C-alpha positions as CSV (number, residue, x, y, z in Angstrom):
1,M,-0.1,0.2,-0.2
2,R,1.3,3.5,-0.7
3,K,1.7,6.1,2.1
4,H,-1.1,8.1,2.4
5,G,-0.1,10.2,5.3
6,L,-3.1,9.4,7.3
7,T,-1.7,7.2,10.0
8,G,-2.3,8.1,13.6
9,T,-5.4,10.4,12.6
10,A,-8.6,9.8,13.9
11,E,-10.4,9.5,10.7
12,F,-7.5,6.8,9.8
13,N,-8.6,4.9,12.9
14,A,-12.3,5.4,12.2
15,Y,-11.5,3.9,8.6
16,R,-9.4,1.2,9.8
17,A,-12.3,0.1,12.4
18,M,-14.9,0.4,9.6
19,V,-12.8,-2.3,7.6
20,R,-12.4,-4.4,10.5
21,R,-16.3,-4.5,11.1
22,C,-16.8,-5.7,7.5
23,S,-14.5,-8.7,7.6
24,P,-15.9,-11.9,7.4
25,Q,-13.1,-13.2,10.1
26,Q,-14.5,-10.6,12.8
27,P,-16.4,-12.1,15.9
28,G,-19.5,-9.8,14.6
29,A,-19.6,-11.1,11.4
30,R,-23.2,-11.7,11.4
31,H,-24.1,-7.8,11.9
32,Y,-21.7,-6.8,8.6
33,A,-19.9,-9.1,6.3
34,E,-22.6,-11.8,6.5
35,R,-25.9,-9.2,6.0
36,G,-23.9,-7.8,2.6
37,I,-22.3,-4.7,4.3
38,T,-19.1,-4.0,2.6
39,V,-16.7,-0.9,2.2
40,C,-16.6,0.1,-1.5
41,Q,-13.8,-0.9,-3.4
42,E,-12.7,2.6,-3.9
43,W,-12.2,3.0,-0.5
44,L,-10.5,0.0,0.3
45,D,-7.8,0.9,-2.5
46,D,-7.2,4.6,-1.2
47,P,-8.1,5.7,2.6
48,R,-7.5,9.1,1.4
49,A,-10.8,8.6,-0.9
50,F,-12.5,7.9,2.0
51,V,-11.4,10.7,4.3
52,E,-12.0,13.1,1.5
53,H,-15.4,12.3,1.1
54,I,-16.7,12.2,4.6
55,G,-14.2,15.0,5.8
56,P,-12.4,15.8,9.3
57,R,-14.0,14.1,12.2
58,P,-16.1,16.9,13.9
59,S,-15.6,15.9,17.3
60,A,-14.1,12.9,19.7
61,K,-18.1,12.3,20.2
62,H,-18.4,11.3,16.3
63,S,-17.9,8.2,14.6
64,V,-18.7,6.8,11.4
65,D,-22.5,5.6,10.8
66,R,-24.3,4.2,8.1
67,I,-27.1,6.4,6.8
68,D,-29.0,3.3,5.2
69,N,-28.3,0.2,7.5
70,N,-29.1,-2.1,4.6
71,R,-26.2,-0.8,2.6
72,G,-22.7,-0.7,2.9
73,Y,-20.1,2.0,3.4
74,E,-20.2,3.6,0.2
75,P,-20.2,7.4,-1.1
76,G,-23.3,8.9,0.0
77,N,-24.0,6.5,2.6
78,V,-21.7,7.4,5.1
79,R,-21.5,10.2,7.8
80,W,-20.0,11.4,11.0
81,A,-22.6,10.8,13.6
82,T,-22.7,11.2,17.6
83,E,-23.8,7.8,19.5
84,C,-27.1,9.7,20.1
85,T,-28.0,9.6,16.4
86,Q,-26.4,6.2,15.7
87,K,-28.8,4.7,18.2
88,R,-31.9,6.0,16.2
89,N,-30.5,4.5,13.2
90,R,-30.4,0.8,14.5
91,S,-32.4,-1.8,12.2
92,N,-34.2,-3.0,15.5
93,N,-35.7,0.4,16.4
94,R,-39.7,0.3,16.6
95,W,-40.4,3.8,14.5
96,L,-44.2,5.2,15.6
97,E,-46.0,7.6,13.7
98,A,-48.4,9.9,15.6
99,F,-49.9,13.4,15.4
100,G,-48.0,13.9,12.3
101,R,-44.8,12.9,13.2
102,R,-42.4,9.8,12.7
103,M,-39.9,8.9,16.0
104,V,-38.9,6.0,17.7
105,I,-40.3,5.1,20.8
106,T,-37.4,6.4,23.3
107,D,-38.0,10.0,21.6
108,W,-41.2,9.7,22.0
109,A,-41.2,8.6,25.6
110,R,-38.7,11.2,26.2
111,E,-40.9,14.0,24.9
112,L,-44.2,12.9,26.4
113,G,-42.5,12.1,29.9
114,L,-43.7,8.4,29.7
115,D,-41.7,5.0,30.5
116,Q,-40.8,3.5,26.9
117,H,-41.7,0.1,28.4
118,L,-45.3,1.3,29.0
119,I,-45.7,2.4,25.5
120,R,-44.4,-0.9,24.3
121,Y,-46.9,-2.7,26.5
122,R,-49.7,-0.3,25.3
123,L,-48.9,-1.5,22.1
124,E,-47.9,-5.0,22.5
125,K,-50.0,-6.2,25.1
126,R,-52.4,-4.3,25.1
127,G,-53.2,-3.6,21.2
128,L,-53.6,0.0,21.6
129,P,-53.7,2.2,18.5
130,V,-50.5,3.9,18.4
131,E,-51.9,7.7,19.3
132,Q,-54.1,6.1,22.2
133,A,-50.6,4.0,23.4
134,L,-48.8,7.7,23.2
135,S,-51.4,9.0,25.6
136,T,-50.4,11.1,28.6
137,E,-53.8,11.2,30.4
138,R,-52.8,10.9,34.1
139,Q,-54.6,9.9,37.0
140,A,-54.4,11.9,40.4
141,A,-51.6,10.1,41.7
142,G,-49.5,10.7,38.6
143,R,-49.7,7.4,36.7
144,P,-51.1,6.7,33.6
145,K,-54.5,5.0,33.5
146,V,-54.3,1.3,32.5
147,M,-57.6,0.3,31.1
148,L,-59.1,-3.0,30.9
149,S,-62.0,-4.5,28.7
150,H,-63.9,-7.8,29.5
151,N,-67.6,-8.4,28.6
152,G,-68.2,-5.3,27.6
153,E,-67.2,-3.3,30.3
154,T,-64.2,-1.1,30.4
155,L,-62.6,-0.1,33.7
156,C,-59.1,1.0,35.4
157,L,-57.1,-1.5,37.4
158,T,-58.2,0.2,40.4
159,A,-61.6,-0.2,39.6
160,W,-61.3,-3.8,38.5
161,A,-59.5,-4.5,41.4
162,K,-61.6,-2.9,44.1
163,R,-64.4,-5.1,42.4
164,I,-62.5,-8.5,42.4
165,G,-60.9,-8.2,45.7
166,V,-57.6,-8.3,44.8
167,T,-55.1,-5.4,44.8
168,P,-54.2,-3.4,41.8
169,A,-50.6,-4.8,41.9
170,A,-51.6,-8.2,41.4
171,L,-53.7,-7.1,38.5
172,V,-50.5,-5.7,37.1
173,R,-48.3,-8.9,37.6
174,R,-51.1,-10.9,36.0
175,M,-51.2,-8.9,32.9
176,K,-47.4,-9.1,32.8
177,I,-47.9,-12.9,32.1
178,T,-51.1,-13.3,30.3
179,D,-53.0,-11.0,28.2
180,S,-56.4,-12.5,28.7
181,P,-58.9,-10.6,30.5
182,E,-60.4,-13.6,32.1
183,E,-57.0,-14.6,33.6
184,I,-56.5,-11.1,34.3
185,L,-59.7,-10.6,36.3
186,R,-60.1,-14.1,37.8
187,A,-61.2,-13.9,41.4
188,K,-58.8,-13.8,44.6
189,A,-57.6,-17.1,45.2
190,A,-59.5,-18.9,48.3
């Protein structure tokens, strides 16, 4: 390889890490090489071409990020990004569209002051529509109301608990085990 004059620079270290990630011999090959994620030949042949394309690293908090996670490291698909930006660019993120906007659950939770696990629970266990799952209506105690429907009647957990003689916490525990209203609302064991 000819001299490129980049040895020891942050940009060259990022370049080397990028090339390593795409190597089939690396432990994480299933995330890159086995998915067909490669470094374009132009950049493999000349690290300077990569650095010229991406430019200088803006800060120590920035690293190389692929804009489209299903494409390789190639012109037009790389940028310098912070960890926060990269976390929102992961293939396993769940994006929600509501109120005319599109964000990942983590961002919705932060913006609305909700726990992201509550949002996931509302969507996955209760099957609520997205905008209802993102509802910030709260009880006087400051907790979101969890509503449960059974036999055509919808009540909050506190009301159901009082009716069947168990604590609201017992109902919450049951909801973590099953999504069957019959099982959740079974009478207190004798």
